[in-house]
C-alpha positions in Angstrom: -4.6 -13.7 4.7 -5.1 -12.2 8.2 -2.8 -9.2 7.6 -4.6 -8.3 4.4 -7.9 -8.3 6.3 -6.4 -6.1 9.0 -5.1 -3.6 6.5 -8.5 -3.5 4.8 -10.3 -3.0 8.1 -8.0 -0.3 9.4 -8.0 1.7 6.2 -11.7 1.5 6.0 -12.2 2.7 9.5 -9.6 5.5 9.2 -10.4 6.8 5.7 -13.9 5.7 4.8 -12.8 5.0 1.2 -15.1 5.0 -1.7 -12.8 2.4 -3.4 -10.1 0.3 -1.7 -7.8 -2.4 -3.2 -5.4 -4.3 -1.0 -2.8 -6.4 -3.0 -0.5 -8.9 -1.4 2.8 -8.6 -3.4 4.7 -10.9 -1.1 5.0 -13.8 -3.6 6.9 -11.4 -5.9 9.6 -11.0 -3.3 10.7 -14.5 -2.8 9.4 -15.0 0.7 7.8 -18.2 1.9 4.1 -18.9 1.1 1.8 -16.9 3.3 4.5 -14.4 4.3 2.3 -11.3 4.0 5.3 -8.9 4.1 4.8 -6.7 1.0 1.5 -5.0 0.1 0.2 -2.5 -2.3 -2.9 -0.4 -1.5 -5.1 1.8 -3.7 -7.2 4.1 -1.5 -9.8 6.5 -2.9 -11.1 8.8 -0.2 -12.7 12.2 0.1 -10.4 12.6 3.1 -7.6 13.2 0.7 -9.2 16.3 -0.9 -7.0 19.3 -0.5 -4.1 17.3 0.9 -0.6 16.9 -0.7 0.6 13.5 -1.8 2.8 13.4 1.3 -0.1 14.2 3.6 -2.2 11.5 2.0 0.5 8.9 2.5 0.9 10.0 6.1 -2.7 9.3 6.8 -2.4 5.8 5.3 0.8 5.1 7.3 -0.7 6.4 10.5 -3.7 4.0 10.1 -1.2 1.1 9.6 1.4 2.2 12.2 1.3 -1.1 14.2 1.6 -3.2 11.1 4.5 -1.2 9.6 6.3 -1.6 12.9 5.8 -5.3 12.8 5.2 -7.8 10.0 4.7 -5.4 7.2 8.0 -4.8 5.4 7.0 -2.8 2.4 3.9 -0.8 1.4 3.2 0.7 -2.0 0.5 3.5 -1.5 -1.7 5.0 -4.2 -3.9 7.6 -2.5 -6.4 9.4 -4.7 -9.4 11.6 -4.3 -12.8 10.5 -5.8 -12.3 13.1 -8.6 -8.9 11.8 -9.5 -10.2 8.2 -9.5 -13.0 9.1 -11.8 -10.6 10.7 -14.4 -8.0 7.9 -14.2 -9.3 4.6 -12.6 -6.1 2.6 -12.9 -4.0 0.8 -10.4 -0.4 0.4 -11.5 1.3 -3.0 -11.0 3.8 -3.6 -8.2 7.3 -2.4 -8.8 9.9 -5.1 -9.5 11.6 -6.6 -6.5 15.2 -5.4 -5.9 15.7 -7.2 -2.6 17.8 -10.3 -1.9 19.6 -11.7 -4.8 18.0 -9.2 -7.2 19.5 -6.2 -5.4 20.9 -3.5 -7.7 24.7 -3.6 -7.9 26.2 -0.3 -7.0 29.5 0.7 -8.6 32.2 2.0 -6.4 
């Protein structure tokens, strides 16, 4: 969809990734078709070399600041260096949805 294309374009421009996957997880969260509210991204970039996990995630979030302030409700980020990607080229699946009727019940 259009938001997925925007995410791909902005991450490509900001991070010059050697590998990029953009996954729309919205259907797993019970929204209407085409909602584009929940995404997962796997970004492999030399820009991440020497950065902590938090610093890498900040770069991704900065690139998508407008989308996170608007239609994008949730973003799973996997940010790896090319060396990390070479040693373990896997993209874990989306975590289970705990929103709406599936929310965890808290004792109290």
